[in-house]
C-alpha positions in Angstrom: -39.0 -21.7 -139.7 -42.0 -24.1 -140.6 -41.7 -26.4 -137.6 -42.7 -29.1 -140.2 -39.9 -31.0 -142.1 -42.0 -32.1 -145.1 -43.6 -28.9 -145.6 -40.2 -27.0 -145.2 -38.7 -29.5 -147.8 -41.4 -28.8 -150.4 -41.1 -25.0 -150.0 -37.3 -25.3 -150.4 -37.8 -27.4 -153.6 -40.3 -24.9 -154.9 -38.1 -22.1 -154.3 -35.2 -23.8 -156.0 -37.4 -24.9 -159.0 -38.5 -21.2 -159.3 -34.8 -19.9 -159.4 -33.9 -22.5 -162.0 -36.9 -21.5 -164.2 -35.8 -17.8 -163.7 -32.1 -18.7 -164.7 -33.4 -20.7 -167.8 -35.3 -17.8 -168.9 -32.3 -15.6 -168.5 -33.6 -13.6 -165.6 -31.4 -14.4 -162.8 -32.6 -13.5 -159.3 -31.7 -9.8 -158.7 -29.5 -10.4 -155.6 -28.2 -13.0 -153.4 -30.9 -12.5 -150.8 -33.6 -13.3 -153.3 -33.6 -17.1 -152.4 -34.2 -16.3 -148.8 -36.8 -13.7 -149.4 -38.7 -15.8 -151.8 -38.5 -18.9 -149.3 -39.4 -16.8 -146.4 -42.4 -15.4 -148.1 -43.5 -18.9 -149.2 -43.1 -20.1 -145.6 -45.3 -17.1 -144.3 -48.0 -17.8 -147.0 -48.0 -21.6 -146.0 -48.0 -20.9 -142.2 -51.0 -18.4 -142.7 -53.1 -21.3 -143.9 -52.0 -23.7 -141.0 -51.9 -23.2 -137.1 -51.0 -19.8 -136.0 -48.9 -18.8 -132.8 -51.0 -17.3 -130.1 -51.4 -13.7 -130.2 -50.9 -11.6 -127.1 -48.5 -10.8 -124.4 -46.0 -13.6 -123.8 -43.9 -14.0 -120.4 -40.7 -12.1 -120.5 -37.6 -12.0 -118.4 -34.3 -10.0 -118.4 -31.5 -11.6 -120.3 -29.5 -13.5 -117.8 -25.6 -13.9 -117.7 -26.5 -17.5 -117.2 -28.2 -17.8 -120.5 -25.4 -19.6 -122.3 -25.2 -22.1 -119.5 -28.9 -22.7 -119.8 -28.8 -22.8 -123.6 -26.1 -25.6 -123.4 -28.6 -27.8 -121.6 -31.0 -27.8 -124.5 -31.4 -30.0 -127.4 -31.3 -28.4 -130.8 -34.8 -29.4 -131.3 -36.0 -27.6 -128.3 -34.8 -24.3 -129.5 -36.1 -24.9 -133.0 -39.5 -25.7 -131.5 -39.4 -22.4 -129.5 -38.3 -20.4 -132.7 -41.0 -22.0 -135.0 -43.6 -21.1 -132.3 -42.7 -17.4 -132.1 -45.0 -14.8 -134.1 -43.8 -13.0 -137.1 -41.7 -11.0 -137.6 -39.9 -12.1 -134.5 -39.7 -15.7 -135.9 -37.8 -14.6 -139.1 -35.6 -12.0 -137.1 -34.5 -14.6 -134.5 -33.9 -17.4 -136.8 -32.0 -15.3 -139.3 -29.8 -13.9 -136.7 -29.2 -16.7 -134.3 -29.6 -19.8 -136.5 -28.3 -18.5 -139.8 -25.8 -15.9 -138.6 -26.9 -13.1 -140.9 -26.1 -9.5 -140.1 -28.7 -6.8 -139.3 -28.2 -5.3 -142.7 -28.6 -8.7 -144.3 -31.9 -9.5 -142.3 -33.3 -6.1 -143.1 -32.8 -6.9 -146.8 -34.3 -10.3 -146.6 -37.3 -9.3 -144.3 -38.1 -5.9 -145.5 -38.4 -4.8 -141.9 -37.2 -1.3 -140.9 -34.4 -1.0 -138.5 -36.5 -0.3 -135.4 -39.0 -3.2 -136.2 -36.0 -5.6 -136.5 -34.3 -4.3 -133.3 -37.8 -4.6 -131.4 -38.3 -8.0 -132.8 -34.8 -9.5 -131.6 -35.1 -7.6 -128.4 -38.7 -9.0 -127.6 -37.6 -12.5 -128.8 -34.5 -12.4 -126.4 -36.7 -11.6 -123.4 -39.4 -14.1 -124.4 -36.9 -16.6 -125.0 -35.1 -16.1 -121.5 -38.4 -16.4 -119.8 -39.0 -19.7 -121.7 -35.4 -20.7 -121.0 -36.0 -20.0 -117.2 -38.8 -22.5 -117.2 -37.2 -25.1 -119.4 -33.5 -25.3 -118.3 -33.3 -23.3 -115.0 -30.2 -21.7 -114.1 -28.1 -23.4 -111.5 -28.0 -21.5 -108.3 -24.5 -20.6 -106.8 
């Protein structure tokens, strides 16, 4: 989510430290998504201080049946770079859904989004990703 490994590791360590401190004081985190929410908010706060994704309209394309073949051409780092450059809340929604495999209900709990906001973030993310995918790994013509 951060796009920078050192900063992500620091945020992870700070979040683990906070959880350990809570547990040591007999105040265990309230639910199993606490860690993800806390880490996400820390990432958002750190990202707000750094370079921000460009706001505005991004190129979109209808999701293609050939997308799985196009994705197979990518290196994992390419997909991670695209996700890290997406604006919030799209970045969190796409990362949690596609990279971490959380259900919609779990993502809603982690992000605090409303269902329509989550649906819009994932739908726009898929269309923007398809446009990027078409430019990065064009589908083979048959």
